[in-house]
Each structure stands twice: as C-alpha cells, then as structure tokens.
DRENVOVEX-98322 format. One record per residue (C-alpha): x, y, z; residue in three letters. Coordinates in Angstrom, 3 decimals. Layout:
BEGIN
          X          Y          Z   rest
          X          Y          Z    ALA
...
//
This chain:
BEGIN
          X          Y          Z   rest
    -48.581    -54.455    -51.041    MET
    -47.354    -54.007    -47.501    LYS
    -44.773    -56.534    -46.394    LYS
    -45.365    -58.734    -43.366    SER
    -44.083    -57.797    -39.919    ILE
    -41.846    -60.854    -39.996    THR
    -40.099    -59.651    -43.138    ARG
    -39.728    -56.185    -41.642    TRP
    -38.027    -57.557    -38.529    LEU
    -35.779    -59.657    -40.738    SER
    -34.874    -56.557    -42.695    PHE
    -34.048    -54.631    -39.504    LEU
    -31.600    -57.379    -38.553    ALA
    -30.191    -57.231    -42.052    PHE
    -29.487    -53.486    -41.834    THR
    -27.269    -53.986    -38.782    ILE
    -24.709    -55.779    -40.934    VAL
    -25.330    -53.839    -44.111    LEU
    -22.171    -52.146    -45.378    SER
    -23.009    -48.851    -47.007    GLY
    -24.796    -47.947    -50.190    CYS
    -24.338    -49.695    -53.508    GLY
    -22.936    -47.876    -56.453    ALA
    -25.312    -46.304    -58.936    GLY
    -26.461    -48.490    -61.786    GLN
    -27.764    -47.916    -65.266    ASN
    -31.513    -48.275    -65.565    THR
    -33.916    -48.431    -68.466    ALA
    -36.254    -45.464    -68.944    GLY
    -40.008    -45.838    -69.194    GLU
    -40.486    -43.055    -71.731    ALA
    -38.421    -40.763    -73.909    THR
    -40.466    -37.600    -73.718    ASN
    -43.120    -35.840    -71.683    ALA
    -45.854    -36.180    -74.290    THR
    -45.619    -39.946    -74.343    GLN
    -45.628    -40.036    -70.537    ALA
    -48.762    -37.902    -70.356    VAL
    -50.586    -40.182    -72.786    ARG
    -49.600    -43.316    -70.896    GLN
    -50.441    -41.902    -67.471    SER
    -53.827    -40.440    -68.409    SER
    -55.076    -43.880    -69.463    GLY
    -57.752    -42.307    -71.656    GLY
    -59.863    -41.253    -68.665    GLN
    -62.872    -39.097    -69.376    SER
    -63.753    -36.045    -67.334    GLY
    -65.969    -36.054    -64.283    GLY
    -65.561    -36.368    -60.548    ASP
    -61.844    -36.720    -59.758    ALA
    -62.327    -38.964    -56.702    SER
    -64.476    -41.369    -58.730    THR
    -61.887    -41.496    -61.482    ALA
    -59.108    -42.165    -58.974    GLU
    -61.019    -45.070    -57.414    LYS
    -61.678    -46.536    -60.857    ALA
    -57.995    -46.867    -61.781    VAL
    -56.971    -49.048    -58.828    TYR
    -55.622    -51.702    -58.814    PRO
    -52.978    -50.345    -61.168    ARG
    -49.566    -51.579    -62.157    THR
    -46.717    -49.086    -61.955    ILE
    -43.790    -49.760    -64.256    LYS
    -40.496    -48.295    -63.058    HIS
    -36.778    -48.621    -63.685    THR
    -36.394    -51.724    -61.494    MET
    -39.495    -53.583    -62.653    GLY
    -43.141    -53.123    -61.786    GLU
    -45.471    -53.183    -58.786    VAL
    -49.247    -53.526    -58.531    THR
    -51.010    -51.158    -56.135    LEU
    -54.376    -52.616    -55.078    LYS
    -55.613    -49.308    -53.647    THR
    -54.519    -45.693    -53.748    LYS
    -51.564    -45.512    -51.325    PRO
    -51.898    -43.133    -48.401    GLN
    -48.649    -43.841    -46.547    ARG
    -45.951    -43.029    -49.096    VAL
    -42.330    -42.610    -48.035    ALA
    -39.889    -40.489    -50.047    SER
    -36.232    -41.363    -49.440    VAL
    -34.917    -38.776    -51.925    ASP
    -35.566    -35.073    -51.361    ILE
    -35.983    -34.509    -55.109    MET
    -38.850    -36.988    -55.105    GLY
    -40.437    -35.077    -52.228    THR
    -40.213    -31.930    -54.326    ASP
    -42.383    -33.531    -57.020    TYR
    -44.907    -34.763    -54.446    PHE
    -45.257    -31.260    -52.980    LEU
    -45.897    -29.839    -56.440    VAL
    -48.811    -32.295    -56.635    LEU
    -50.082    -31.073    -53.236    ASP
    -49.310    -34.439    -51.669    PHE
    -47.402    -34.945    -48.427    ALA
    -45.336    -38.114    -48.040    PRO
    -45.361    -39.447    -44.486    ILE
    -41.564    -39.212    -44.315    VAL
    -38.845    -37.573    -46.405    SER
    -35.097    -37.389    -46.556    GLU
    -33.692    -33.901    -45.831    GLY
    -37.098    -32.307    -45.348    TYR
    -36.418    -29.756    -42.603    GLU
    -33.022    -28.738    -43.968    SER
    -34.435    -28.077    -47.426    THR
    -37.438    -26.210    -46.071    ARG
    -35.148    -23.930    -44.038    SER
    -32.960    -23.092    -47.044    LYS
    -35.480    -22.807    -49.880    SER
    -38.328    -20.263    -49.801    PRO
    -40.161    -21.959    -52.675    ILE
    -39.919    -25.392    -51.008    PHE
    -41.155    -23.871    -47.725    ALA
    -44.102    -22.334    -49.569    LYS
    -45.229    -25.666    -51.010    TYR
    -44.518    -27.482    -47.725    ALA
    -46.669    -25.129    -45.671    GLU
    -49.302    -26.956    -43.635    GLY
    -47.987    -30.430    -44.510    LYS
    -47.016    -32.938    -41.825    ASP
    -43.912    -34.787    -42.999    VAL
    -41.503    -36.671    -40.729    LYS
    -37.868    -35.828    -41.426    ASP
    -35.584    -38.794    -42.175    LEU
    -32.465    -36.663    -41.932    GLY
    -29.809    -36.233    -44.578    GLY
    -28.801    -39.917    -44.690    LYS
    -32.249    -41.541    -44.378    THR
    -32.763    -42.897    -40.865    ASN
    -33.939    -46.480    -41.513    LEU
    -35.287    -46.950    -37.991    GLU
    -37.582    -43.943    -38.385    THR
    -38.630    -45.203    -41.799    LEU
    -39.591    -48.588    -40.332    LEU
    -41.528    -46.989    -37.502    GLU
    -43.643    -44.968    -39.944    MET
    -44.914    -48.183    -41.596    ASP
    -44.987    -47.073    -45.261    PRO
    -47.143    -48.758    -47.878    GLU
    -44.880    -47.620    -50.704    VAL
    -41.317    -46.271    -50.774    ILE
    -40.378    -43.959    -53.656    VAL
    -36.842    -43.100    -54.746    MET
    -35.066    -41.672    -57.784    THR
    -32.708    -43.375    -60.218    SER
    -30.088    -40.684    -59.567    THR
    -30.534    -40.844    -55.794    GLY
    -31.299    -43.919    -53.686    LYS
    -32.246    -46.043    -56.696    GLY
    -29.134    -48.174    -56.281    SER
    -30.525    -49.283    -52.899    ARG
    -33.802    -50.545    -54.353    PHE
    -33.388    -54.130    -53.116    GLU
    -32.711    -52.888    -49.603    GLU
    -35.824    -50.710    -49.445    PHE
    -37.991    -53.244    -51.245    ASN
    -37.547    -55.598    -48.268    LYS
    -39.426    -53.041    -46.163    MET
    -42.303    -52.153    -48.475    ALA
    -43.111    -52.127    -52.185    ASP
    -40.597    -49.741    -53.697    SER
    -40.611    -47.673    -56.882    ILE
    -37.634    -46.073    -58.645    VAL
    -38.480    -43.008    -60.755    ILE
    -36.355    -42.567    -63.863    ASP
    -34.700    -39.156    -63.471    PHE
    -33.212    -39.261    -66.958    THR
    -36.683    -38.207    -68.090    LEU
    -37.559    -34.526    -68.307    ASP
    -39.373    -32.791    -65.449    ALA
    -42.920    -33.092    -66.889    PRO
    -42.491    -36.836    -67.497    ALA
    -41.185    -37.331    -63.954    ARG
    -44.161    -35.443    -62.583    LEU
    -46.623    -37.621    -64.484    MET
    -44.937    -40.794    -63.221    LYS
    -45.149    -39.535    -59.632    MET
    -48.794    -38.631    -60.179    ALA
    -49.490    -42.131    -61.489    GLU
    -48.406    -43.630    -58.154    ILE
    -50.779    -41.540    -56.041    ILE
    -53.644    -41.084    -58.518    GLY
    -52.997    -37.382    -59.108    LYS
    -52.882    -37.276    -62.906    GLU
    -55.461    -34.488    -63.193    GLU
    -53.559    -32.358    -60.688    LYS
    -50.350    -33.005    -62.647    ALA
    -51.984    -31.804    -65.854    LYS
    -53.046    -28.585    -64.114    GLU
    -49.502    -28.076    -62.811    VAL
    -48.021    -28.671    -66.248    LEU
    -50.452    -26.228    -67.864    ALA
    -49.342    -23.541    -65.395    ASP
    -45.718    -24.537    -65.985    PHE
    -46.083    -24.115    -69.741    GLU
    -47.663    -20.705    -69.238    GLN
    -44.762    -19.632    -67.017    LEU
    -42.292    -20.906    -69.618    LYS
    -44.078    -18.904    -72.297    LYS
    -43.779    -15.751    -70.193    GLU
    -40.070    -16.463    -69.665    ALA
    -39.661    -16.923    -73.431    GLN
    -41.229    -13.523    -74.033    GLU
    -38.869    -11.917    -71.522    ALA
    -35.835    -13.658    -73.042    ALA
    -36.834    -12.599    -76.567    ALA
    -36.178     -8.978    -75.634    ALA
    -32.516     -9.918    -75.038    HIS
    -31.850    -11.973    -78.140    LYS
    -28.128    -12.429    -78.766    GLY
    -27.132    -11.459    -75.217    GLU
    -25.365    -14.280    -73.376    THR
    -26.619    -15.749    -70.101    ALA
    -24.647    -17.785    -67.572    LEU
    -26.263    -19.845    -64.790    PHE
    -24.041    -20.424    -61.763    LEU
    -24.001    -22.130    -58.378    ILE
    -21.777    -20.387    -55.847    SER
    -19.842    -22.895    -53.723    ASN
    -18.019    -20.320    -51.635    GLY
    -14.524    -20.871    -53.036    LYS
    -15.556    -21.356    -56.661    ASP
    -18.573    -21.820    -58.920    PHE
    -20.369    -24.671    -60.648    THR
    -21.552    -23.855    -64.152    VAL
    -25.107    -25.013    -64.874    MET
    -24.321    -26.428    -68.298    HIS
    -26.817    -25.829    -71.139    PRO
    -26.823    -29.579    -71.907    LYS
    -28.063    -30.334    -68.395    ASN
    -30.438    -27.362    -68.199    PHE
    -31.869    -27.156    -71.721    PRO
    -35.046    -25.537    -70.411    ILE
    -33.317    -22.160    -70.069    TYR
    -31.596    -22.289    -73.437    TYR
    -33.269    -24.572    -75.996    GLU
    -36.775    -24.033    -74.622    GLU
    -36.740    -20.477    -73.282    VAL
    -34.306    -19.141    -75.879    GLY
    -31.432    -17.681    -73.880    LEU
    -28.024    -17.592    -75.573    THR
    -25.374    -19.797    -73.907    PRO
    -21.644    -19.155    -73.773    ILE
    -19.586    -21.497    -75.939    ALA
    -17.021    -23.815    -74.372    GLY
    -18.492    -24.131    -70.897    LEU
    -17.054    -27.022    -68.825    PRO
    -19.185    -30.103    -68.198    GLU
    -17.281    -32.173    -65.659    ASP
    -20.158    -33.249    -63.402    GLY
    -23.852    -34.061    -63.578    LYS
    -24.715    -30.338    -63.366    ILE
    -21.672    -28.863    -65.065    GLY
    -18.027    -28.050    -64.465    GLY
    -16.457    -26.084    -61.628    ARG
    -14.635    -22.857    -62.393    VAL
    -12.772    -20.162    -60.513    GLY
    -13.545    -16.455    -60.415    ILE
    -11.035    -15.716    -63.204    GLU
    -12.960    -17.907    -65.660    ALA
    -16.015    -15.677    -65.276    LEU
    -14.010    -12.784    -66.640    SER
    -13.137    -14.860    -69.708    GLU
    -16.761    -15.917    -70.204    PHE
    -17.874    -12.256    -69.980    ALA
    -21.637    -13.009    -69.813    PRO
    -24.187    -10.273    -70.348    ASP
    -26.432    -11.770    -67.662    HIS
    -25.619    -13.938    -64.640    ILE
    -28.253    -16.017    -62.861    PHE
    -26.789    -17.321    -59.622    ILE
    -27.828    -19.514    -56.730    THR
    -26.110    -21.028    -53.703    GLU
    -24.866    -24.564    -53.170    ASN
    -27.715    -26.098    -51.168    ARG
    -25.430    -28.351    -49.121    ARG
    -22.900    -25.631    -48.283    SER
    -25.160    -22.641    -47.642    MET
    -26.335    -21.586    -44.200    LYS
    -30.058    -21.136    -43.643    ALA
    -29.407    -18.239    -41.271    GLU
    -27.332    -16.396    -43.892    ASP
    -29.302    -16.476    -47.159    PRO
    -27.192    -15.553    -50.206    GLU
    -24.081    -15.509    -48.031    GLY
    -22.181    -17.628    -50.562    LEU
    -23.101    -15.102    -53.248    ILE
    -22.364    -11.919    -51.340    HIS
    -18.923    -13.252    -50.422    ILE
    -17.795    -12.208    -53.911    TRP
    -19.105     -8.640    -53.933    LYS
    -15.761     -7.023    -53.001    ASP
    -13.577     -9.249    -55.165    HIS
    -11.895     -7.109    -57.872    PRO
    -12.571     -9.628    -60.665    VAL
    -16.228     -9.914    -59.687    TRP
    -16.635     -6.149    -59.517    LYS
    -15.253     -5.797    -63.037    ASN
    -17.533     -8.363    -64.654    LEU
    -19.712     -6.836    -67.349    LYS
    -22.897     -8.272    -65.835    ALA
    -22.004     -6.926    -62.387    VAL
    -21.209     -3.422    -63.656    LYS
    -24.469     -3.361    -65.638    ASN
    -26.492     -4.588    -62.639    ASN
    -27.474     -7.763    -64.459    ARG
    -26.791    -10.357    -61.767    VAL
    -29.932    -12.123    -60.555    TYR
    -30.213    -14.452    -57.575    THR
    -32.348    -17.595    -57.642    MET
    -33.724    -20.038    -55.079    ASP
    -31.172    -22.703    -54.122    THR
    -33.331    -25.450    -55.674    LEU
    -32.650    -23.936    -59.102    ALA
    -29.166    -25.430    -58.914    GLY
    -30.388    -29.021    -59.222    ASP
    -33.059    -31.113    -60.943    THR
    -35.973    -30.066    -58.739    PHE
    -39.306    -29.279    -60.373    PHE
    -39.646    -26.344    -57.968    LEU
    -36.129    -25.323    -58.982    GLY
    -37.197    -25.045    -62.610    GLN
    -40.190    -22.969    -61.563    ILE
    -37.837    -20.710    -59.591    ALA
    -35.489    -20.399    -62.576    GLY
    -38.282    -19.518    -64.981    LEU
    -39.656    -16.954    -62.539    GLU
    -36.202    -15.363    -62.270    ALA
    -35.975    -15.053    -66.065    ILE
    -39.482    -13.645    -66.331    LYS
    -39.115    -11.190    -63.454    ASN
    -35.619     -9.896    -64.223    HIS
    -35.326     -9.984    -67.996    LEU
    -38.861     -8.706    -68.360    GLY
    -37.734     -5.486    -66.699    LYS
    -34.462     -4.960    -68.566    ASN
//
C-alpha cells in the first residue's frame, strides 16, 4: 500500500538528520530449500492464461524477513535498492523503476547488459540517492537481507518494503522475487533452463574428474578465493574438485597473495575481476596485470592454458553470475 504524501514529506525531513546506515542484523528465513519455496510460491495454480492467473492471486500477502505485507494489486512501480535484487528482477524480464548501481553494473558486466537491454531503469547511484527514490514514487521497495535489509524501517516509511532472505539459495530467492510481481510461471521457466545449463556443466566437469578447480576474484594486488562453502553450485552440484584448506575469511572467501596460488597448484583456474575495483573501459585489466608475473607464469594451470575468465558478476551472489559461471564451466571444460 502506498504511503500518504504527508508521511513521505515527514520521512524526507527525517533523512536530513539520519546518521548513516544501521548495522546488519540476523533475520529469520522463509524457507530452507528451493523445492519448498517453489511449492509455496506456486500456490497450486492450474495452467491457463498467465495474465488471468496473475490477476486471481491478488491481493496476496508476502512474508519476508522483517514481517509481511499485503499487496492489493500487482505492483507496477517497484524500486530495487540493492543491485543484487535488480539482477533477479532482470532474470524475470521485469524492470524496476529505479535501482542502485544500475549504470555502473551494466557498463562492467556483459551478461547484466544483455538482460538490461531495452529496459528503462532510473539509476540511484552506488549509495542509493533517497531524493531520487522519493521522486519516483514507488509502490513497493525491495531490498536484500545481506544488503540494505538493515535499513528496512527507514525505507518502509516511504513505501511498503520487502526484505528478501539472501541466505536462501538462488532458485528460492528467484521464486520469492517472482511472488512479489506475479511472475511465478516465468520463474519456473528460468529455473528449468537453469537446471538444463547446470546439467550441461556437470557433463563437462565429469570429463575432468579428480582435477582440481580454483575460482578466484582478482583484486589487483591480490585475490579473493571463492570458497566452496559459499559457492557449492560449482562443487557439490556440478561436481568439480575443490582444493583442501582454502581460506574463508569473508562472505565470499579469504584473500590470498600470488604465492599462495603456487601452493594450491590448481589444475584449472576460473577467474573474474573485482566488480568495484575494475574499470569498465579496461575489461579484464585486473586479470591481465598478472600475466608477466613469474609466479603466475609458472602456475600449472597457466602453463597448460587452463585459465578461464568469467563475467564479473560471477564473483558474488548474483543469479546472472551463477549463469555466467556455469556457462564458463560448460564452454571451457567441455572443450578440454
């Protein structure tokens, strides 16, 4: 439900004295696996005309990590204040009216640019311009539990707000996003294609059973290891063999220097660039910076021409990033 103009003006006054973002907080998840989320989101709908089905399910109550909200009609003016939420909307062929970091991400990620093509989305900048957000008059504001979720109360003063639980796996997140905008059937199509791509990646990986694979983010001066615990899709699900003893210091993995790569001695290296540090005008610049380093040149994977670059979104929890990672496995390991 859209908030009144009076409350919006009150909120604008409130933001003038607001002192920064709150710290992240623990939130309860809505589901523990993708299968359960699919069952809950589908609501037992029968087949037939999609537009009719979408009209039939509103009003609907959306449960999220900070409570629940009832949407009387299918929302048209949805704001995304986390770029990772925007990623999931684009996968569903839905354009939010505004998005954090939209232009920057589109300029750095070919796969994001592909899905963003033809969509009119106002850029909120990297730190979410609240004045622009107010001007766009959103019906619903969507954020992630690992992103702006800690600022839920702040955004909820502007419009009904929803926090997506990003401790769920990618398919479950997608279904929750689809539930908001009535795109469950589209989500099921996307997930069917996703499972097919994963199967093809599994077949490619099977030809390299027992060979170790290391997924890296190049930061320029060092690397972040994409830890198997945080990216189980490439290891537990696809079947690649991880390297034992990898560091896990952050939400993605631990940071290591060039010398550590020599100790790891992976058979295959999948590498992407740090999205925040890379330059759009110099794609793969943070990767190529290592090509003349003596340690890099002597890595087994480098000497065997088994280093594969990935889209920058592969280095985080983007749905499009997982698609990019699976495509890299399929395309490169399927040839070797």
